[in-house]
N, C-alpha and C positions, 0 to 999 in steps of 0.2 A: 689620280696624279701628284709623284711626288713635288715638295714644294720647288724644289730646283728645278724641274722640268716646266713646273707652271711659270716658273722667271722666265724661263728661256722663251716659251710661246708667247709671252706677253711683253716682251723685250721693248716694245716699241712705244706701248704706252707707259713702260716704267720710264723709256727714254724722252719722253714727253716732260713728264715730272723732273728729272734731271736737268735736261736743259733750263726750266724753267726756274729751277732752285740756282744752278751756275750763274744764270741771267742776274738773279736777284742778289746773289754775291758780290759779283762783280761785272756790272752791268756797261763801264767804259770799254771792255772790249770789244764787244760788238756793235758798238752804235754806229750810226753814219758819222763818216772819217775818222773813226777809232782803227784802232792793228787791224783788222780783219778787213776793212774796206768792203763791207757789205753793200754798199753802192753799187761796187763793182763784182766782186766775187759772189753776191746772191740774186742781185735784180738780173743779173745778164746769164752768169756761169751757172750756176747752181738750179737756176729756173730753166734754161736750157736741157741740161744735164735731164733735168726729171722727164720734159718731154721727148728727147732723144731716147733716152730709154726705154718710153712707153710706146714709142714709134716701133723700137725693136723687137719690144714684146708684145705686142698687138697681135695677133695670129689673124689675120683679117681675111687669109685666105679659106678658114673653117667656116665661116660667117654664111657663105652660099647656102648651106645647108637650111639654114633658120630664115632665108631669106623671106620665104613665100608665105609666112607667117602673119603678114599685115596686118591684121586686126591686133594681135597681141602686140604689135611692138609700137603701133598709134598707140593704144591704150595706156602700156610703159611711160612713153616719151611723153605723152599730152597730161599725164597725172604728174610725171617728174617738172617738167621744164613749163605748165602753164597751171595745173589746179594746185599744186604742194605753194609756189611762191605766194597766189592771189589769196589763199586760205590764211597763208602766214600772214598775210597784209593785213583782211580783215580783222584776224585774230589781234595783230599788234594796236589797234585802232582801241581797241578796248583797253589793253595793257597800257599804253601811252599815258591814262588819267590815273596809274598807279604809280608808286614810287620807286621801280623797279630802275635799276639805273638805263639811260636812255640810249649808252652803246651797246649795252648785252642786249640789249631790243633792237637796235641796228645788226646785231651778229645775227640773230634768231631770222632775219629778214633774208641775211646773206646765205645762211642755211640752206632756205627754202629756195634760193636761185642756183642752186649748185648740183651738178649734172651728176649722175649715177657711179659709182666707183667702179675700178676696172678689177677688181678683186675679189672683195666679200661677199658681194651679192653673188656672184658665180660658186664660191666656196660653200656657201653655206644652201644654195639651189642643188649641188651636187652632195651633198651631204645627207639633204632628204631625199633624195631621187628624182629632185624634179625635173623640167626640162632645162637640161644645161646647156643645148646648142641655143635655145632662146635668149636664156640668159645670159651667154658672152655675146651675142649678136647686141643685146641692149644695152650692157655695159660698153663696148667697144662703141657703139654709133653713138651713144647717147656721149661718151668723150668726146667724140669728131665734133654732135653737136654743140655741146658745152662750150666749145671753144669759142664759137661766136656768139649763142643767145645768153650763156652766161653773164659775159660783161654786159650787155643790152639791158640783162634785167636788172643787173647791179645798178646801174647808171639810170634807168628807169625807177624802180624805186626808191634809191638811195642817195641819187644824182653821184657824181665823180667830186675828189677833192679837189678845190679852189684852183691847188697851185698848177695840175695838168690837164692843159688842153685834151679832149674827147679826140682828135686827131692823133695826138701824141700816144695816148693810151691805146689806139688800136696799132700804131705802127709798131712798138714795143710789143703788143701781143701776137703781131705777126713773125717779127722777128725772132723772139724769145720761145715762142707756142706752137704755131704752125709750123713754121720753119726747119724746126729741130726733129719735130713728129714727122714730115715729109720725108726730111733726110733719114731717120731713124727705118720708117716702112722701105723706103729704096737698097738700104745695107742690108737690112732684112733678106729682100729677095735675094740676095748675091751671097749670104752667109747662113740659110735659113738650115742646113740639113747639117751646119756647124753647132748652132744653135739648142736644134732638136736632141744632139747627141750628145753636148756638155750640160744643156740648162742651166744658165749663168742666174746666178738669184736676184732676177729683176727687181721685185718687190723689195729686198731687202737694201737694193744700191737704193733705190727710192727714196726709201724710210730714213736712210742716213740722211741724204741730201735734204730731205725735210726737215730732219730734227736741227739742222745749220738754219735754216730759213726759221723756224718756231725760235729758237734759240737768237738770232739777230734781232726779232720782231721785237722779244721780251726784254732784249737789252733798253732796247729805244723805250720802251715804258719805263724800265726801271729805274731810267736816266733822267726820265722826267716827273720832275716833286707834283705838277700838277694832277698827277692820276692819282685816284683814290677808287678803289674797288670796294665797296661794304659786302659782308658774308650774307646780309640777306638776302640783297640781290641774288648772287650766286648761287645759295642755296634751291630760291625760286627758280631762277634758269634750268638747272638739273632737273628738277621737276616737272615743268613745262616739256623738257627736251624727251624726257621716259615717255611723258602723257601724247606728245606728239605721235610720237613713233608708234605706240600702242593703238592710236585711233587710226592713224593711216593705215598700219598692216590689216586691223579689224576691217576698214573701209574698202580696203583692195579687196580682200578675200570677199567681202559683203559683193561687190561690182562683179566679180569674175565667178562667184557660184552661183549666178541667174539663171534660172532655166533654159533663157533665150542667149546667154552668153556665150553657147559653144566652146568654150573654154575645157579642157580637160583638166584632172585635177595636176596633174605635173604641169601645165600651163598655170594654174593659181599660183604654184608656187614660186617658177621665177616670176611671174609677178609681185606678190606678196614683197619679195626682198630687191628684187630691181626697182618699184617703184616707191621705195620709202627711203632705200640707203642714199647716202649723200658723198661725195671723193672728198676725201682730205684731201690727196696728192696734186688734185690738178686745183682746188679750192684756193689752199694756201699761198702759192704763187700767184693766181689770178688777184686774190684781195690785194697781193704787195704791189700788182701794177698797177691797179682801180684805184686804189684808195692813199697811192705816194703821198707822201708829204702828212696825211693824218696822223695828229698825235694820238690818236686812241685807237689807230688799227689793231693793238693788240687783243683789247679790249673786244673789239668787232669780232676779232676770229677767235675769243672764247667757247662761243657757242656751238661753233664748228669742229675746237679740239674736244668738246664734251660730247659731239653727236659722233663722233666717228666710235670711241671704245663704246658708246652707249649702244650705239646699233649692232656691233658685232656681239656685247654681252647678253645683248635682249635675243637677238639671233639665235644665237648658240644653245639659250636657254629654252627656246621654244620650238628648235629642232627636232627632239623626240614626239612632242603634243602634235606637229604640222606632220611629220612622218607617220604615225599611228591612225591620223585623219586620212591621209592620201592612199594608205594600205585598203583601209578599210571603203573609201569609196571605189578603188579601183576592181574590188572583187565583184 
């Protein structure tokens, strides 16, 4: 693969680096009350646009074929939304006595609370030849569950920012997440044939809006002189994220291949990716709502920004290995 093709494929990860660099150079543009007016354009318009886009793109009509595989769905959702955040919380009790930046550790907890992503787990499951229908179902169902469960988990493990009351958080979540998602699904019913024919770039649209959100979040950080991020903490967090991903992928593999598990090799592939991947698209807007007013919001966001490319990189590297294992088991 040529350099240009590789850059085109990884444009979103490059975009994250670029918007953080631009925010560092001129933070005044994207701060609250600045020319971009992020308190309106980001908090309401951008977040609503992402979830309307999700509503339009979620093929819920295709999920009925995977609906009956209840045991697999229960495994994925319980692992993602119960075991994952709890295990991270227990791990952080040990890490809290280390000199690692406390806001990055809080960010690790937010990663644990996130629902599965709509796209990456499905793409990797398909690349291996696993149970794609189950991956689609769990990604979509997990996204819907995450709208309610993720904010509750964040509040349970971390508490909200003192400046935003609990009722305000959920009313804003309802207006900017639930309502646009439902409207998107309703609109999809009427223009489904057109969407199937034209195949609009839903992923690219959400990614562009997401870059705007990341940009304004880091503008707030760099405009605040009190925030300092040490390189030691950042390097350790990167190492922890890769270790957590590898450990959890191995754990889901062990659980789903036990003799009494009744999962096929194709099911195991879907389980490995859907149980361990976390959504940046849903996560960043939710953090923006739940932690509105936190001066350390961008530091809390850093582990999720690292986790996203890490899960794609690790998953892509493991595709040939998992594929050869699945083929050998199916013979």
